[in-house]
C-alpha positions in Angstrom: 0.0 0.0 0.0 1.6 3.2 -1.0 0.4 6.8 -0.6 1.8 9.6 -2.8 -0.7 12.3 -2.9 -2.0 12.5 0.8 0.1 13.5 3.8 0.7 10.3 5.9 0.1 11.0 9.6 1.1 9.2 12.8 -2.5 8.0 13.0 -2.2 6.2 9.6 1.1 4.5 10.8 -0.6 3.4 14.1 -3.5 1.9 12.2 -1.4 0.2 9.6 0.9 -1.4 12.3 -2.0 -2.2 14.7 -0.6 -0.2 17.6 -1.4 2.9 19.5 -0.2 6.4 18.3 1.9 6.6 21.6 3.7 3.5 20.6 4.6 5.0 17.1 5.8 8.1 18.8 8.0 6.2 21.1 9.6 4.3 18.1 10.1 7.5 16.1 11.7 9.2 19.1 14.0 6.2 19.8 12.5 5.4 23.1 14.0 2.2 24.3 10.7 1.0 26.0 9.4 -0.7 23.0 9.5 -4.4 22.3 11.7 -5.4 19.3 8.9 -7.2 17.5 6.6 -4.0 17.9 9.4 -1.7 16.8 9.9 -3.9 13.7 6.1 -3.7 12.9 6.1 0.0 13.2 9.2 0.6 11.0 7.7 -1.7 8.3 4.4 0.4 8.4 6.4 3.6 8.2 8.3 2.2 5.1 5.1 1.0 3.4 3.4 4.3 3.9 6.3 6.5 3.3 5.8 8.4 6.6 8.0 11.2 7.5 7.9 12.5 11.2 6.8 16.2 11.5 9.9 17.9 12.8 8.0 21.0 13.9 5.5 19.0 15.9 8.3 16.9 17.6 10.1 20.1 18.3 6.9 21.5 20.1 6.8 18.5 22.3 10.5 18.3 23.1 11.3 22.0 22.9 14.1 20.9 20.6 14.2 20.9 16.7 17.9 19.6 16.4 18.3 22.3 13.9 20.9 25.1 13.8 20.6 28.3 11.8 23.7 29.5 10.0 24.0 33.0 8.5 26.6 33.2 5.7 27.6 36.6 4.2 28.4 35.4 0.7 27.7 31.9 -0.4 29.7 32.4 -3.6 32.9 33.2 -1.7 35.1 30.1 -1.4 36.3 31.0 2.1 32.8 30.9 3.5 32.0 27.6 1.7 35.0 26.0 3.5 33.8 27.2 6.9 30.3 25.9 6.1 31.8 22.5 5.3 33.4 22.4 8.7 30.1 23.4 10.4 28.1 20.7 8.5 30.5 17.9 9.2 30.4 18.6 13.1 26.6 19.2 12.9 26.2 15.7 11.3 28.4 14.1 13.9 26.2 15.4 16.7 22.9 14.8 14.7 21.9 18.5 14.0 20.6 19.7 10.8 21.5 23.1 9.5 19.5 25.8 7.8 21.9 27.8 5.7 20.9 31.4 4.8 22.8 33.8 2.5 22.7 37.4 3.6 24.7 39.0 0.7 26.7 41.1 3.2 23.7 43.4 3.7 23.0 44.4 7.3 19.3 44.7 6.8 19.1 41.2 5.3 21.3 39.8 8.0 19.0 41.1 10.7 16.0 39.8 8.9 17.5 36.4 8.4 18.5 36.2 12.1 14.9 37.0 13.2 13.5 34.5 10.7 15.8 31.7 12.0 14.9 32.4 15.6 11.3 32.5 14.8 11.7 28.9 13.3 12.7 27.7 16.8 16.3 26.7 15.8 18.2 25.3 18.8 21.3 27.5 18.1 22.5 30.1 15.7 25.9 30.5 14.0 26.7 34.0 12.5 29.4 33.8 10.0 32.0 36.3 8.9 30.0 39.6 8.7 30.4 42.9 10.6 28.7 42.7 14.0 26.8 46.0 14.6 24.8 47.2 17.6 21.7 46.2 15.6 23.1 42.7 15.4 23.7 42.6 19.1 20.2 43.8 19.8 18.8 41.0 17.6 21.0 38.4 19.4 19.8 39.6 22.8 16.3 38.7 21.9 17.3 35.1 21.3 16.6 32.4 23.9 19.1 30.0 22.3 22.9 30.0 22.2 24.7 32.1 19.5 28.3 31.7 18.3 30.1 34.1 16.0 32.1 32.3 13.3 35.1 34.0 11.6 34.2 37.3 13.2 33.8 38.9 16.6 31.7 41.6 18.2 33.5 44.8 19.2 33.0 44.2 23.0 34.0 40.5 22.6 31.0 39.4 24.7 29.4 36.9 22.3 31.0 33.5 22.0 33.2 33.3 18.9 35.8 31.4 16.9 38.3 33.3 14.7 41.9 34.1 14.0 43.8 37.1 15.2 43.3 39.3 12.0 45.6 42.0 13.1 48.4 39.6 13.7 47.8 37.8 10.4 48.1 41.1 8.5 51.1 42.2 10.6 52.8 38.9 9.6 52.0 39.4 6.0 53.5 42.9 5.9 56.4 41.8 8.1 57.2 39.2 5.4 57.4 41.9 2.7 59.6 44.1 5.0 61.9 41.2 5.7 62.2 40.7 1.9 63.5 44.3 1.6 60.3 46.2 0.6 59.7 49.7 1.9 57.1 51.0 -0.4 54.1 48.8 0.5 50.6 49.5 -0.4 47.4 48.0 0.9 44.1 47.0 -0.7 41.9 47.0 2.4 38.4 45.9 3.2 36.0 48.4 4.7 37.2 49.9 7.9 33.8 49.5 9.4 34.3 45.8 9.3 36.2 45.0 12.6 37.7 41.7 11.5 38.6 41.6 7.9 38.7 45.4 7.3 39.8 47.4 10.4 41.9 44.7 12.1 43.9 43.9 9.0 44.5 47.6 8.3 45.7 48.0 11.9 48.1 45.1 11.4 49.5 46.7 8.2 49.8 50.1 9.9 51.6 48.5 13.0 54.1 46.6 10.9 55.1 49.8 9.0 55.3 51.9 12.3 57.6 49.3 13.9 59.9 49.3 10.8 60.1 53.1 11.1 58.1 53.8 7.9 55.5 56.5 7.5 52.0 55.6 6.4 51.4 57.0 2.9 47.7 57.7 2.5 48.1 57.3 -1.3 49.1 53.7 -0.6 45.8 52.6 1.0 42.7 51.9 -0.9 39.5 50.3 0.2 38.1 47.4 -1.8 35.0 45.3 -1.3 36.8 41.9 -0.9 36.0 40.8 -4.5 38.3 40.2 -7.4 37.1 43.2 -9.4 38.0 45.7 -6.7 41.6 44.2 -6.5 41.9 44.8 -10.2 40.6 48.4 -9.9 42.7 49.4 -6.8 45.9 47.9 -8.4 45.3 50.0 -11.5 45.2 53.0 -9.3 48.5 52.1 -7.6 50.2 51.5 -11.0 49.3 55.0 -12.1 50.9 56.7 -9.2 54.1 58.7 -9.9 56.0 56.4 -7.6 54.3 53.0 -7.7 54.7 50.6 -4.7 57.1 47.7 -4.9 54.7 45.5 -3.0 51.0 45.2 -2.3 49.3 43.6 0.7 45.7 42.7 -0.1 43.2 42.0 2.8 41.9 38.9 0.9 43.2 36.4 -1.7 40.5 37.3 -4.1 41.5 40.9 -4.2 45.2 39.8 -4.4 44.5 37.7 -7.5 42.7 40.7 -9.1 45.9 42.7 -8.3 48.1 40.1 -9.9 46.0 40.2 -13.0 46.0 44.0 -13.2 49.8 44.0 -12.9 50.1 41.4 -15.8 47.6 43.3 -17.9 49.8 46.4 -17.6 52.7 44.5 -19.1 54.5 44.0 -15.7 55.5 40.9 -13.9 54.8 39.5 -10.4 57.0 39.6 -8.4 59.8 41.0 -10.4 58.1 44.4 -10.8 55.5 44.3 -8.0 55.2 41.7 -5.1 51.8 40.7 -3.9 50.8 39.0 -0.5 47.4 38.5 1.2 45.5 36.6 3.9 43.0 33.6 3.5 44.7 30.9 1.4 41.8 30.0 -0.7 42.2 27.1 -3.2 42.7 29.7 -6.1 45.8 31.0 -4.3 47.8 27.9 -5.4 46.2 27.9 -8.9 47.0 31.5 -10.0 50.4 32.1 -11.6 52.7 33.0 -10.0 51.3 31.1 -7.0 50.2 33.5 -4.2 52.1 33.9 -1.0 49.4 34.2 1.7 48.6 33.9 5.4 46.4 30.9 5.8 43.3 30.9 7.8 42.2 27.4 9.0 38.7 27.9 7.5 37.5 24.4 7.9 38.7 24.3 11.5 37.0 27.6 12.2 33.6 26.1 11.1 34.2 22.8 12.9 35.2 24.5 16.2 32.4 27.0 16.0 29.8 24.2 15.6 31.4 22.2 18.5 31.3 25.2 20.7 27.7 25.7 19.8 26.8 22.0 20.6 28.3 22.4 24.1 26.3 25.7 24.7 23.1 24.0 23.4 23.7 21.0 25.6 24.7 23.1 28.5 28.0 21.3 28.8 31.0 23.1 30.5 32.9 25.5 28.2 36.5 26.4 29.0 36.6 29.6 26.9 33.9 31.4 25.1 36.3 33.2 22.7 38.5 30.9 20.7 41.5 32.2 18.6 42.9 29.7 16.2 46.5 29.9 14.7 47.3 31.1 11.3 50.4 30.4 9.2 52.3 32.0 6.3 52.3 29.9 3.1 55.3 31.0 1.1 54.9 30.7 -2.6 56.2 32.7 -5.6 54.5 36.1 -5.5 57.0 38.0 -3.2 60.4 39.0 -4.5 63.6 39.4 -2.4 65.1 42.8 -3.0 
């Protein structure tokens, strides 16, 4: 007997198996107090009828939906895809489903998505990689479930988070250029309103120059939007300066790859004419020619550790630290010249 057009209910399964609805409920919810023979009858009825338990109804009864909401700023960005992979693998391990929502790096959409996920009674929320404003914090405060920031932090560092030290990562990138003999170092930055990828990486650039006794040249700093095209545009600007930089630090690999192509399109060579370094270590960094020297973020680990922290908070397990900083490392390839 097979039903394809009508919704199969727990009542239909109970009638088919010749048991009570309470027994079907116990089987579906893995209650051990059911005889093996009865459990087998119920599962056979479920298979014949094509029954799917109603997750919302089960959530109302248990106050749990075993669902986690994940807000991702840009689903087309390879960095966030890698983080999402880490989240999903740990979610599966702990038997949670995820609802992934793309917010297009727009604050209004992010707030709307956060509220929508909370209304759907998710058991926890992961907010990934966007700027955390006061409006975000207000939305988080209304939540009755745990929230973890993933690849970003709030300004006051009060919300649990997993990230790298973005200022240190940028400092290490610029310090690598300085050690290679470069003194005229430009930066393609992200927006300075973005505490993590923008402002913190700019601060790392600035600190490295200051410690080397070099003055910050405002002409050598341009704001991009993290995308390839802005890397191309900002690099074109640097190449047209009367005194072009000998090296460029880009806040993201995608902008760095745009910069490399702009240099090559101008008939120049990387790293012979201009060196390029960045932060992220997306897969494309090793595919571009010359291969890109970059500071690697452990993106998969950031996602996995974030999800594990969230499972601990959801299960009210003890947590040693609410703010986790994971290590980064310099991947030396072929885009930086020794002067």
